[in-house]
N, C-alpha and C positions, 0 to 999 in steps of 0.2 A: 570552428564553432564549438564552444565549450558549454553551450546551453542545451540540455536534453529536452526540457519542456518549458514552454512559455505560454501563458494565457493573458489575454488583454480584454478587460471589461466583460468578463464572462458572467452571464445572467441566466437564471432559471426560476420560473414561477410555476406554482401548482395551484390552479383555481384561484388566482389572485393573491396567493400567499408567496412572498418572496423567499426562496430557499437559498439562492446564491445571488449576490448583489454586486455586480461590477468587480469581480475578483481578477486582479492582475498580479501575476507572480512569475518568477524565473527560477528554474531548478537546474543547478550545474551538473554536468556529467560526473559520474563516479563519486557521488555523494549520497548521504542519507538526509532526506528532507523530512522533518517532523511537522506534521500538520496537526496543530493542537486546537481543541475547542470542546465545549461541553456537549453532551448529547443533544442532538437536534440543531446543532450550529450550522449545518450545511456541508460538513466534511464529506459524508458519503455521497451526497448529490454531486458535489464537485468531482469526486473520483469517478462516479458513474458516467459523467460527461466525458472525462478524459479517456475512459475505456470504451466509449461508444454504446453504453447500455441505455443512456437517454440522450436526447438532443438538446443542446443549449438553445435558449430563446434568442440570444444575441451574444456577440463577442467572438473572439478568435482564439483558437488553440493551435499552437505551432509545436511540431515534434522534430527535433534534431535539425532545426533551421528551415523547415518548410511547413506550409499549412497542413494541419492534421487531416488524414484521410483514413478510411477504414482499412486500407492496405497496411497502415502503420501498426495495426493490431498484431501483425506477425512478429513485431519486435517488442510487444508489451505483454507482460504477464501480470495477473491480478488475483488477489484473494480478497474478495469483498463480502462481508458478512460471513456466513457459515461455509466451511469447505464443502464443495459439491461431491460428496463421497457416496459410493455404493456400500452400505454396511455389510452386505453379504459377500463382498469380495475382499481379498487381502490387498496389501499395498501395491504389489506388482500388478495385480489384475486391474486395479483402479487405474493405474498408469497406462496399462495396455489399452483399455477402453479409450482413454483420451488420445493416445498416439494414433489409434485407428481413426478417430473422429477428425483429427487435425492432419492426417496423412503424413505423420512423422515416422522416422526410423525408430524401431524398438530398441536400438542400441543406446539411445539416450536414457532409457529407464535406469540402467545400472548407475549411470553418472549422477542422476538426480537423487536416487536413493542414498548414494554415498554422501552427497552434499548435505542432505537433511538428517543423516545418521539413522536411516531406517533399513539398513541392509540385513539386520539380524531378526527381523520380525517374522520371517519364515511364512507360515500359512495362517497367521493370526488374522481373523477377519477385522475389517476396519470398525465395525460396530462394537468391537471389544477394546478398541484403542482408548487410551487416556486422552483427555482434552489436548494435552501438549502434543501427543503423537498425531492426533487428527489435524492439528494446526500445521505440523511439519509436513504431513502428507499433502495438505492443501497447498503449501508452498511448493512442494515437489511438482504438483500438477501445474502450478503457475510457471515453473522453470522449464517445463518440457520443451517449449519452443525457443529456448536459449534467448530470453528477452534481454534487451538493452535497458528497459525500464521495468521495474517490479513495483507493483502497487499493493500495499498491505493495509487493509482497513481494520483497525482495532484487533490486531492479531494476538494481543496479550490477554484479551478478555477470558476470564474463567480459568486461567492457568495457575498452578501452584508455584511456589518459589523456584523449584527445580526446573519446571517447564519454562518459566520466565527467563531464567538464567541461560538455558539452552538456546532459546529463541533469540535472546539478546546477542549472544555470541555469533549466531548464524547470520543475523541481519548485519552486524558490523563487518562480517567477512565479505559481503557482496561487492562493495566498491572496488576492492582489489581484484575481483574477478571480472571487472568491466561492467558491473550492473549498477545502475542508478536506482535508488530506492525512495519511494514516497511512503512514509509510515504515518498513518493517522491514529490518534489516540487522545483520550482525555486524561491519561495518567502522566502527569508532568515529569515525575522522577525518572520514568522509563525513557521518555523522549530525550531527556537531558543526558542519559548515559550512552545513547546510540547515535543521535543526530548531529550533523555538522551545521545545518541551518534549520530554522524553524519559521513557521507561519502560524499566526493565531487568528482563528476565524470565529466570530461571534455574531449570531443573528444573520448569517449569510455574508457578512462583511469581513474582509481581510484587514484586521486592525494593525497587524505588525508582520513584517517579514525581514529576516536578517540572520547573520551568522551568530551562533551561540558564542558568547564571550566567556573566557575563563573567569570563574568566580562570580558570575552573574547570578542573581537570585531569580530563577525562572518563575517561581510561584508569584513573587512580587510583580514581575513584569506582566505575567498573565492576568493578575487581578487588576492592574492598572488599565490594560488594554480592554479587558472584558467590562470593567466598570465604565470606561469612557464610551464604549459602543452601546451599552445598555441605556445610557442616559440620552442617546440621540433620539 
């Protein structure tokens, strides 16, 4: 089975407002899947259903060939919205808190610090970190359980050009480590640089899903899909 995640007719309403409307997609193993859409399109709601943070109203989620269950969260890492950091603790201490909560070995801490390039932060408190460092520490927290699927929701928000470049390289390295990535963003150019496949979601509807083609104008494709969905 080469499909890591599959959803079928996934739906979520909030007080009569449709947030996710019959979204069906497939994400291949060891790939970066870019989930594109404007703010409020339903991207975060979709990802929160996949990570068990909220329950779908209807539809099916399959993980690695079987129906999704909470037990699968052991193989999923996620950074959704702001990294859950303790500002008064340094990077290692933040990771130690999470390993204790998850019952994981502390030997994993050195590995994830090296992956996200935070081994030289010494005793600097997380509250003093740059936005890019905080995002990288958030990803380190998500990697602690050695996930097969890593979900990153708008991880490039607020980063300077250096932070974006560092994070871009990091994300592109994950598939060769056996990690499938779902990356949500409204920044088309960044998705184009890191993703193998994309999905475009507008108004809770998945208007397009497919492989990024060489030379394709992603902005033009996005505007066509977004325009068509908004006219419905």
